[in-house]
C-alpha positions in Angstrom: -6.8 22.4 -48.7 -4.0 23.4 -46.7 -1.6 21.9 -49.7 -3.5 24.9 -51.6 -3.7 27.5 -49.0 0.6 26.6 -48.9 1.2 27.1 -52.3 -0.6 30.3 -52.6 1.4 31.1 -49.2 4.9 30.3 -50.8 3.8 32.8 -53.7 2.3 35.9 -51.7 4.7 35.9 -49.1 7.5 37.3 -51.0 4.8 40.5 -51.8 4.2 40.0 -47.8 0.4 39.9 -48.8 -2.0 39.2 -46.0 -3.5 35.6 -46.5 -6.9 34.3 -44.7 -7.5 31.5 -44.9 -10.6 29.0 -43.0 -9.5 25.9 -43.5 -7.7 24.3 -40.9 -3.9 23.6 -40.6 -1.2 21.4 -39.2 1.0 21.5 -36.8 4.5 21.9 -39.3 2.8 25.4 -40.6 3.9 27.6 -38.1 3.9 31.5 -38.3 7.4 31.2 -38.4 7.5 29.8 -41.2 4.5 31.3 -43.0 4.0 34.6 -40.8 1.8 36.0 -43.7 -1.4 33.7 -43.0 -3.8 34.4 -40.8 -6.2 31.5 -39.7 -9.7 31.9 -39.1 -9.8 28.5 -37.0 -7.5 26.5 -34.3 -4.8 24.5 -35.4 -5.1 20.8 -36.1 -3.5 19.4 -33.0 -6.4 21.3 -30.8 -8.0 18.9 -32.7 -6.4 15.7 -32.1 -6.1 16.8 -28.3 -10.4 17.1 -28.6 -10.2 13.5 -30.1 -7.9 12.1 -27.5 -10.5 13.7 -24.4 -13.4 12.7 -26.3 -11.8 8.9 -26.3 -10.8 9.2 -22.5 -14.2 10.7 -21.1 -15.9 7.4 -22.8 -13.1 5.3 -22.1 -12.5 4.1 -25.5 -9.2 2.4 -25.9 -9.4 0.4 -28.8 -10.6 2.3 -31.9 -10.3 2.3 -35.8 -8.8 4.4 -38.1 -9.4 5.7 -41.6 -7.7 8.0 -43.4 -7.2 9.4 -46.8 -4.4 7.9 -48.3 -2.1 11.4 -49.0 0.1 13.5 -47.6 -2.6 14.9 -45.5 -3.9 11.3 -44.2 -0.1 10.4 -43.5 0.4 13.6 -41.5 -2.8 13.4 -39.7 -1.2 10.1 -38.4 2.2 10.5 -37.5 1.0 13.6 -35.4 -2.9 11.8 -33.7 -0.7 7.9 -33.3 2.2 9.1 -30.6 -1.0 11.3 -28.7 -3.1 7.8 -29.0 -0.4 6.3 -27.6 0.8 8.4 -24.6 -3.0 8.1 -23.8 -2.7 4.7 -23.7 -4.9 4.0 -26.5 -5.0 1.8 -29.0 -5.7 1.0 -32.9 -7.2 -2.0 -34.0 -7.2 -1.5 -37.4 -6.2 1.1 -39.8 -7.5 1.5 -43.3 -6.2 4.2 -46.0 -9.3 5.6 -48.6 -7.0 6.4 -51.6 -8.9 3.9 -53.6 -12.3 4.9 -52.8 -11.5 8.4 -52.3 -10.0 8.8 -55.8 -12.0 5.8 -57.4 -12.9 6.3 -60.7 -14.2 3.4 -62.8 -12.6 4.9 -65.5 -9.4 4.3 -64.2 -10.0 1.3 -62.1 -11.4 -2.2 -63.0 -14.1 -3.3 -61.6 -12.8 -6.1 -59.7 -10.5 -3.6 -58.0 -13.2 -1.2 -57.3 -15.2 -4.7 -55.5 -12.2 -5.4 -53.3 -11.9 -2.2 -52.1 -15.3 -2.8 -50.6 -14.6 -6.1 -49.8 -11.8 -5.0 -47.5 -12.9 -2.5 -45.6 -16.0 -4.3 -45.6 -14.1 -7.2 -43.9 -12.4 -4.8 -41.3 -15.3 -3.1 -39.7 -17.1 -6.3 -39.5 -14.5 -8.1 -38.1 -12.7 -5.7 -35.9 -14.5 -5.7 -32.2 -14.0 -1.7 -32.0 -16.8 0.2 -31.8 -15.2 3.4 -32.9 -14.0 5.1 -36.0 -12.0 8.2 -36.5 -11.8 9.0 -40.1 -9.7 11.9 -41.6 -9.7 13.3 -44.6 -11.5 16.0 -46.5 -15.3 16.2 -47.9 -14.8 14.2 -50.3 -13.6 11.0 -48.5 -17.1 11.1 -46.8 -19.0 10.2 -50.1 -17.1 7.0 -51.5 -17.1 5.9 -47.9 -21.2 6.2 -47.1 -21.3 4.6 -50.7 -19.1 1.8 -49.5 -21.4 1.1 -46.7 -24.1 1.6 -48.3 -23.4 -1.9 -50.5 -22.1 -3.0 -47.5 -25.2 -3.1 -45.7 -27.9 -3.7 -48.6 -25.7 -5.1 -51.2 -24.2 -8.1 -48.7 -26.9 -7.6 -45.5 -24.2 -6.5 -43.4 -25.5 -4.4 -40.7 -22.4 -2.4 -39.6 -22.5 -0.4 -35.9 -19.6 1.7 -35.3 -19.4 5.5 -33.3 -17.9 7.5 -35.7 -16.0 10.7 -35.3 -15.0 12.9 -38.2 -13.1 16.0 -38.7 -14.2 19.5 -39.3 -13.5 19.7 -43.2 -15.6 17.0 -43.7 -18.6 18.9 -45.2 -21.3 16.1 -43.7 -24.7 17.6 -45.0 -23.2 17.2 -48.7 -23.0 13.5 -47.6 -26.5 13.3 -46.5 -27.5 13.8 -50.1 -25.9 11.2 -52.0 -27.8 8.4 -53.2 -27.7 5.7 -51.2 -26.4 7.1 -48.2 -26.9 5.1 -44.9 -28.5 7.3 -42.2 -28.6 4.2 -39.6 -24.6 3.7 -39.7 -23.8 7.2 -39.6 -26.9 7.8 -36.7 -24.9 9.2 -33.7 -21.4 10.1 -35.8 -19.7 12.7 -33.1 -18.0 15.4 -35.2 -15.9 18.5 -34.4 -16.5 21.7 -35.5 -15.3 25.6 -34.8 -17.9 27.3 -32.2 -20.7 28.8 -33.6 -24.2 31.1 -32.7 -27.0 32.0 -35.1 -26.1 35.4 -37.1 -29.2 38.0 -36.7 -30.7 38.5 -40.1 -29.1 35.2 -41.8 -32.3 33.2 -41.8 -34.6 36.3 -42.5 -32.3 36.5 -45.6 -32.3 33.7 -46.7 -36.0 33.1 -46.4 -37.0 36.9 -48.7 -34.0 35.7 -51.2 -35.7 35.6 -54.7 -35.1 34.4 -57.8 -34.1 38.0 -60.1 -31.8 39.5 -62.1 -29.9 39.9 -59.5 -29.1 36.4 -59.4 -25.1 35.4 -59.7 -24.6 32.7 -61.9 -23.4 30.7 -59.3 -26.9 30.7 -57.8 -28.8 30.5 -60.5 -27.0 27.0 -61.3 -27.8 26.2 -57.2 -31.7 26.9 -58.2 -31.6 24.8 -61.3 -30.1 22.1 -59.3 -32.6 22.6 -56.5 -35.9 23.8 -57.7 -35.3 22.8 -61.4 -35.8 26.0 -62.7 -34.0 29.2 -63.6 -34.2 32.9 -64.2 -35.2 34.8 -67.9 -31.8 34.4 -69.7 -29.8 32.6 -67.9 -30.4 29.6 -69.1 -32.6 28.9 -71.9 -33.1 24.6 -71.0 -34.8 25.3 -68.2 -38.3 26.6 -66.9 -38.7 29.4 -65.6 -39.3 30.3 -61.5 -42.1 31.6 -59.7 -40.5 33.5 -57.5 -42.3 31.7 -54.9 -39.5 29.3 -54.5 -38.9 29.1 -50.9 -35.0 28.1 -49.7 -36.4 26.9 -46.1 -38.7 24.2 -48.3 -35.6 22.4 -49.6 -35.0 19.3 -47.3 -31.4 20.0 -44.7 -29.4 17.4 -47.0 -29.9 20.0 -49.9 -29.7 23.4 -48.5 -29.3 24.6 -44.2 -30.6 27.4 -43.5 -28.5 28.0 -41.0 -25.3 29.2 -41.3 -22.5 26.7 -41.6 -19.0 26.1 -39.5 -16.9 26.7 -42.9 -19.3 29.8 -44.0 -18.8 31.3 -40.5 -15.3 31.3 -40.4 -15.8 33.1 -44.1 -18.3 35.7 -42.3 -15.2 36.3 -39.1 -12.8 36.4 -42.0 -14.9 39.3 -44.1 -15.4 41.0 -40.4 -12.0 40.8 -39.6 -10.6 42.8 -43.0 -13.2 44.8 -42.7 -12.3 45.8 -39.0 -8.8 45.8 -39.9 -9.3 49.0 -42.8 -11.6 50.4 -40.9 -8.5 50.7 -38.3 -6.2 52.0 -41.1 -8.5 54.7 -42.4 -10.7 55.9 -39.6 -7.7 58.4 -37.7 -7.2 59.9 -41.4 -8.9 63.8 -41.5 -12.2 63.0 -43.2 -11.8 66.3 -45.2 -9.0 64.3 -47.0 -10.3 61.2 -47.1 -13.7 63.3 -49.1 -11.0 65.8 -51.1 -9.5 62.5 -52.5 -11.2 58.8 -52.1 -9.3 57.3 -54.5 -5.5 58.3 -53.4 -6.3 57.1 -50.3 -7.4 53.4 -50.7 -4.4 52.9 -52.6 -2.2 51.4 -49.9 0.3 48.8 -49.7 -0.7 45.2 -48.8 2.1 44.9 -46.0 0.6 47.9 -43.9 -2.5 45.4 -43.3 -0.6 43.5 -40.9 0.2 45.8 -38.0 -4.0 46.4 -38.1 -5.0 42.4 -38.6 -2.7 41.2 -35.9 -4.3 43.7 -33.4 -7.7 43.4 -34.4 -10.5 42.4 -31.6 -14.0 42.7 -32.3 -17.5 40.9 -31.9 -19.2 39.8 -34.5 -22.6 40.1 -35.7 -23.3 36.9 -33.4 -21.9 37.9 -30.2 -18.4 35.8 -30.2 -15.2 38.0 -29.3 -12.6 37.4 -32.5 -9.1 37.8 -31.8 -6.0 36.7 -33.3 -3.6 35.2 -30.9 0.0 34.4 -33.0 -1.9 34.6 -36.3 -4.5 32.0 -35.3 -8.3 32.8 -34.4 -8.5 32.1 -30.6 -12.4 30.2 -30.7 -13.7 26.9 -29.0 -14.8 23.6 -30.6 -18.0 22.0 -30.6 -19.0 18.8 -30.4 -21.7 17.6 -32.9 -24.2 14.5 -32.1 -25.2 14.0 -35.7 -28.4 12.6 -35.5 -29.9 11.5 -39.2 -33.6 10.0 -40.4 -34.2 8.0 -43.4 -35.9 11.2 -45.2 -32.2 12.4 -45.6 -32.9 15.1 -42.6 -30.8 15.9 -39.8 -30.7 17.2 -36.6 -27.2 18.8 -34.9 -27.0 18.7 -30.7 -24.1 20.6 -29.2 -22.7 18.0 -26.8 -19.8 18.9 -25.8 -17.2 21.7 -26.2 -13.2 22.4 -25.8 -12.0 25.9 -24.9 -8.9 27.3 -26.5 -7.2 26.4 -23.5 -8.4 23.1 -24.2 -10.6 22.4 -21.2 -12.6 20.0 -22.5 -16.5 18.9 -21.4 -19.3 17.3 -22.6 -22.7 16.2 -21.5 -22.8 12.2 -22.3 -26.6 12.4 -21.0 -27.5 14.2 -23.8 -25.7 12.2 -26.7 -28.1 10.2 -28.8 -26.4 6.6 -30.3 -26.8 4.5 -32.3 -29.8 2.3 -32.1 -27.7 -0.7 -33.0 -25.5 -0.5 -29.7 -27.4 -2.5 -26.4 -25.6 -0.1 -24.4 -25.4 3.6 -23.9 -22.6 4.8 -24.1 -21.3 1.8 -26.0 -17.7 0.5 -25.0 -14.9 -0.1 -27.0 -12.2 -2.0 -25.7 -9.8 -5.1 -26.8 -11.2 -7.1 -24.0 -13.5 -6.9 -21.0 -12.5 -4.3 -18.1 -11.1 -6.1 -15.3 -13.8 -6.2 -12.3 -12.9 -4.6 -8.9 -10.0 -7.2 -7.0 -8.5 -7.7 -10.5 -5.7 -6.6 -12.0 -4.3 -6.5 -16.1 -1.9 -8.4 -17.2 -0.8 -7.8 -21.0 -0.3 -10.3 -23.4 3.1 -10.7 -24.3 3.4 -9.7 -27.9 0.1 -7.6 -28.3 -1.2 -4.2 -27.8 -1.1 -2.9 -24.4 -4.6 -2.8 -24.5 -5.3 -6.4 -25.0 -4.8 -8.4 -21.5 -5.7 -10.3 -19.2 -7.3 -9.8 -16.0 -5.7 -11.8 -12.8 -7.4 -11.9 -9.3 -4.8 -10.1 -7.2 -2.5 -11.9 -4.3 -4.5 -13.2 -1.4 -2.8 -10.0 0.3 -3.7 -7.5 -1.7 -6.3 -5.3 -3.5 -7.6 -3.5 -6.2 -11.0 -0.9 -5.9 -11.1 0.3 -9.5 -11.5 -1.6 -12.9 -8.7 -1.9 -15.3 -5.9 -1.9 -12.3 -2.9 -1.6 -13.1 -1.4 -3.2 -10.1 -3.1 -4.4 -7.1 -2.1 -2.8 -3.5 -1.1 -4.0 -0.3 -3.4 -3.0 2.2 -2.4 -0.8 5.3 -0.5 -2.8 8.0 -3.6 -2.5 10.1 -6.0 -3.6 7.5 -6.9 -6.4 4.9 -8.7 -7.2 1.5 -12.2 -8.5 2.2 -13.3 -11.8 0.2 -13.8 -9.9 -2.9 -10.4 -8.3 -2.5 -12.3 -5.0 -3.6 -11.6 -3.1 0.0 -9.4 -3.0 2.8 -10.8 -3.7 5.9 -9.8 -2.8 9.9 -8.0 -6.5 11.2 -9.3 -7.3 14.4 -7.7 -7.6 17.5 -7.1 -11.0 18.4 -5.7 -12.6 21.6 -6.8 -15.5 23.7 -9.8 -13.9 25.2 -11.6 -15.2 28.6 -14.9 -14.6 27.0 -14.1 -16.9 23.9 -15.0 -20.6 23.9 -11.5 -21.5 24.1 -10.9 -19.3 26.8 -13.5 -20.1 29.0 -12.8 -24.0 28.5 -9.2 -23.3 29.8 -10.5 -20.6 32.9 -12.5 -24.2 33.7 -10.2 -26.4 33.6 -7.9 -24.2 35.2 -10.0 -23.5 38.3 -11.4 -27.1 38.4 -7.9 -28.9 38.6 -7.2 -25.9 41.0 -10.0 -26.9 43.5 -8.7 -30.5 43.1 -5.0 -29.4 44.3 -6.9 -27.2 47.4 -9.1 -30.6 48.0 -5.8 -32.3 48.1 -3.5 -30.2 50.3 -6.8 -30.4 52.8 -6.9 -34.4 52.7 -3.0 -34.4 53.7 -3.4 -32.1 56.3 -6.5 -33.6 57.8 -4.6 -36.9 57.3 -0.8 -35.0 58.3 0.2 -38.0 60.7 -0.3 -40.8 58.9 2.1 -43.5 57.8 1.1 -42.8 54.1 1.7 -38.8 54.5 4.8 -39.4 57.0 6.4 -42.2 54.7 7.4 -39.6 51.6 8.2 -36.5 54.0 5.7 -34.3 54.5 7.4 -31.0 53.9 8.4 -32.2 50.6 4.7 -33.3 49.8 3.3 -29.8 50.9 6.5 -27.8 48.9 5.1 -30.1 45.3 2.0 -29.8 46.1 1.8 -25.9 46.7 3.9 -25.4 43.6 2.0 -27.5 41.6 -1.2 -25.1 42.6 0.6 -22.2 41.7 1.5 -23.7 38.5 -2.3 -24.0 37.8 -2.6 -20.1 39.1 0.6 -18.9 36.5 -1.7 -20.5 33.9 -4.2 -17.4 34.0 -1.8 -15.0 33.5 -1.2 -16.2 29.6 -5.2 -15.7 29.3 -6.4 -12.0 28.5 -4.8 -9.1 26.6 -1.0 -9.0 27.3 0.1 -6.0 29.5 3.0 -5.2 30.9 3.1 -6.7 34.1 1.3 -10.0 32.7 3.9 -10.7 29.8 7.2 -9.7 32.9 5.2 -12.6 35.4 3.8 -15.2 32.6 7.1 -17.2 31.9 8.9 -16.2 35.3 6.3 -17.5 37.5 5.6 -20.8 35.3 9.4 -21.4 35.1 9.5 -20.9 38.6 6.7 -23.0 39.9 7.6 -25.8 37.6 11.1 -25.7 38.7 9.7 -26.0 42.2 7.8 -28.8 41.4 10.3 -31.2 39.6 12.8 -30.2 42.5 10.3 -31.3 44.8 9.8 -34.9 42.5 13.2 -35.3 42.3 14.2 -34.6 45.8 11.4 -37.5 47.2 13.0 -40.0 44.5 16.5 -39.4 45.5 15.4 -39.8 49.2 13.6 -42.6 48.4 17.1 -43.9 46.5 19.2 -42.8 49.8 16.9 -44.3 52.5 17.0 -48.2 50.9 20.6 -47.7 50.2 21.0 -46.9 54.4 19.4 -50.3 54.6 22.6 -51.8 53.8 24.7 -52.7 55.9 28.0 -50.9 56.3 26.3 -48.4 54.2 27.3 -44.8 55.4 24.7 -42.9 53.5 22.4 -43.0 56.9 23.9 -39.9 57.5 22.3 -37.9 54.1 19.3 -39.3 55.3 16.9 -35.9 56.4 15.3 -33.2 55.8 18.1 -31.1 55.4 19.4 -32.6 51.8 15.7 -33.2 50.3 15.5 -29.4 51.4 18.7 -28.3 50.2 17.7 -30.1 46.9 14.4 -28.3 46.2 16.4 -24.4 47.2 19.5 -25.1 45.2 17.3 -26.4 41.6 15.0 -23.9 42.3 17.8 -21.1 42.8 19.2 -22.0 39.3 15.7 -21.4 37.8 15.5 -18.1 39.6 18.9 -16.8 38.5 18.0 -17.8 34.9 14.7 -15.5 35.2 16.4 -12.8 36.9 18.9 -12.4 34.1 16.2 -12.3 31.6 14.1 -9.8 33.1 17.2 -7.1 33.9 18.7 -7.9 30.4 16.0 -8.6 28.0 12.6 -9.0 29.5 9.2 -9.8 27.4 6.6 -6.9 26.4 3.6 -6.2 24.7 3.6 -6.4 21.2 1.5 -6.8 18.0 2.4 -9.0 15.2 0.5 -7.4 12.2 1.7 -9.8 9.4 1.1 -13.6 10.6 -2.6 -13.7 10.5 -4.1 -11.9 7.2 -7.7 -11.0 9.2 -6.2 -10.1 12.8 -3.6 -7.9 14.8 -2.1 -10.6 17.3 -2.0 -8.8 20.7 1.3 -11.5 22.3 4.0 -11.0 24.5 7.5 -10.8 22.5 9.7 -12.7 24.4 12.0 -10.0 24.4 15.4 -12.7 24.5 14.7 -16.2 22.8 17.3 -17.2 24.2 16.9 -16.9 27.6 13.0 -18.4 27.1 14.5 -21.5 25.8 17.1 -21.6 28.8 14.2 -21.9 31.1 12.3 -24.0 29.7 15.2 -25.8 28.9 16.4 -25.9 32.3 12.4 -27.2 33.4 13.2 -30.4 30.7 16.7 -31.1 32.1 15.1 -31.2 35.8 12.3 -33.5 34.2 14.4 -35.9 32.9 16.5 -36.2 35.8 13.8 -36.9 37.4 12.5 -39.3 35.0 16.1 -41.1 35.3 16.3 -41.6 39.1 12.9 -42.5 39.4 13.3 -45.3 36.6 15.8 -46.9 38.3 14.2 -46.6 41.9 10.8 -47.9 40.9 11.3 -51.1 41.7 12.9 -51.2 45.1 11.2 -52.6 48.0 10.3 -50.3 50.5 6.6 -49.7 51.9 4.5 -46.4 50.0 7.2 -46.2 47.5 6.3 -43.6 45.2 9.5 -44.1 42.5 6.8 -45.7 40.1 5.1 -43.1 40.6 7.0 -40.7 40.2 7.6 -42.3 36.8 5.0 -42.7 35.1 4.0 -38.7 36.1 7.4 -38.0 34.4 6.8 -39.6 31.7 3.4 -37.9 31.2 5.5 -34.6 31.8 7.8 -35.2 29.5 5.6 -36.6 26.5 3.2 -33.7 26.9 6.5 -31.3 26.4 8.0 -33.2 23.7 4.9 -33.0 21.7 4.2 -29.4 22.7 7.4 -28.1 20.5 5.9 -29.1 17.1 2.7 -27.9 18.4 4.2 -24.7 18.8 6.1 -24.0 16.0 3.5 -24.6 13.6 0.6 -22.2 15.5 0.7 -18.6 14.9 -1.3 -16.0 16.9 -3.3 -16.5 20.0 -3.3 -20.5 19.4 0.5 -20.2 20.7 -0.8 -19.2 23.9 -3.7 -21.9 24.3 -1.1 -24.4 23.3 1.4 -23.4 26.2 -1.6 -22.9 28.3 -2.8 -26.5 27.1 1.0 -28.2 27.7 0.9 -26.8 31.3 -2.3 -27.6 32.3 -1.7 -31.5 30.9 2.0 -31.6 32.5 0.7 -30.2 35.9 -2.4 -32.8 35.8 0.2 -35.7 35.3 2.3 -34.6 38.3 -1.5 -34.4 40.7 -3.4 -37.1 39.2 -0.2 -39.9 39.3 1.6 -39.1 42.6 -1.7 -38.4 44.7 -4.7 -40.0 43.6 -3.0 -43.4 44.6 -2.4 -42.3 48.1 -5.8 -40.0 48.4 -7.2 -43.4 47.6 -5.8 -45.2 49.7 -6.5 -42.5 52.6 -9.9 -42.0 51.6 -11.6 -44.8 50.4 -8.5 -47.6 52.0 -8.1 -46.1 55.1 -7.5 -49.4 56.1 -4.0 -49.9 54.4 -3.4 -46.8 56.0 -1.8 -47.6 59.7 1.2 -47.8 61.3 -0.1 -52.2 61.9 0.1 -52.9 58.7 3.3 -51.2 57.8 4.5 -53.3 60.2 3.6 -56.5 59.5 4.8 -55.6 56.1 8.3 -55.2 57.6 8.4 -58.4 59.5 7.7 -60.8 56.9 
């Protein structure tokens, strides 16, 4: 129809004749090119926007297109396809109905006709797209309905699709076609210009009777509808009785409501009437009565100014005006419900305003019974569930994709997510990876089983150390206590006790004070303990050397040398810790990333170099003590501790060598647990290896702890 309108416009534009048309028009037909055309409907681009918004509302992203094989169909594709692409809607198939539309058995062979049917049937049956958009004029629906009828009833192929039809299709005329597939088109959606019931129109149709006033067109209609005609019009048919009622005709043959197209014609006539009224109303009545014929003699171009300013309410209560030579109107979304007896029901389920605001009540839509799901879906693949993201298949449309599970540290909380997202630092994905949940604070707590175990072990060995101290104090003057420097023994036991207690600083939530003290207290206590062991070992070596004739090391024997060794070795560690705490001290810190489900509350060591210096110095002392004790282990002397010190240092070094890989391979609070275990194990090695044999003698073998036995051994 647009082609005819443009052809007429090209001719009439030379004379500036106003042209009012009720058909849809395409975007290239603008008021700049055709300034004398007044359109009683909205432009086709608005229809395209409505179609896309309808598809987006129901999330239909995999659709088919059937268009007429002519210039109008190509224009429809050129304007709709980019709009679909911008909204990520893919075209599953494209069929042109040029052969079907213009099909004429006189021009085409029966084989071509059959092949056309088979091609469309094959496409509709094989495609996974459940939504088909059809474009064309009213002549396109009839042949398509016949094709579907043959496909369904001749080949027994049930085609269940959602059809979206344009306003220019006269759907009701197709229903009257013999063999129309009512089930196939049941639930069809279409766009029409918004209409309202015109007062008096139904009454006019109900009271219309065949008489001499009928035009030739109405006579032809009566002959077709009622098989009768009025006297004098057609001699070959029976006379009409006058009782024929239009409302008795089936809907497929005649509607008692004004159609969309008729409504536009109705508005067009009113627009012309109001424009003429505006032209002549200001004229003096006397002049109007004096010479009416001259008054009506006006130039056509004079109407343009009045048509542009037409603004009125029609008989149906609709506000009508032209906005840039285009009728400002709404689009209604119509749901067609068909019945086997060729009757139908039109349900308005939505609309789009002139400002392109789209609304639809999908709960009111009646869907085709062939769909198991309401509303039916139309996608290339099933929707990606939450916790997954879309991965586009190479070489295929963007609507065809694979669903990939989100990485462990990411989530997606919506279906068909384009990308997975990373949770905030203080949250992590749940098991289904569809939401982020808060991370829990993690530190070595006193109340958890591991913390309770370590505290119990600490207090148990602390009590054991205190017991050993009490035993030694009670037997202070016995030979076994006096044999290896009583003061060094007290210093060693005290430092072992402090080492046990320092491990408690590693438990609980790290604070500024605990972070400052834990490594320093542990390092200094261990350093004092190892220094005492080293001093004991050196004392044994010096005592043996002093027994040899002419040896001058006797002057080095005494408490001052031992105390000097302990003090000097310990002060070095104190100096390292002082520099550490004054330059880059440890501080409380949170680690968000090491563990997925926890925020690790830990002590940042500040300076890693100083931390390793503290541990390295303790290790250097332990190796030195082990070396000296190893060479002195077989020296002949009563109550010689060297062999016990050798074993204790072997245990100490083994524990801390094992600590290094364990420390590096663990994370979170397990790191603290490993360090506490290393402190307790190495400390217990010193306590048991050095003092258990002495306590055994003191408590269980007191006869061996006597001066007389010592004298006898020396005399022998």
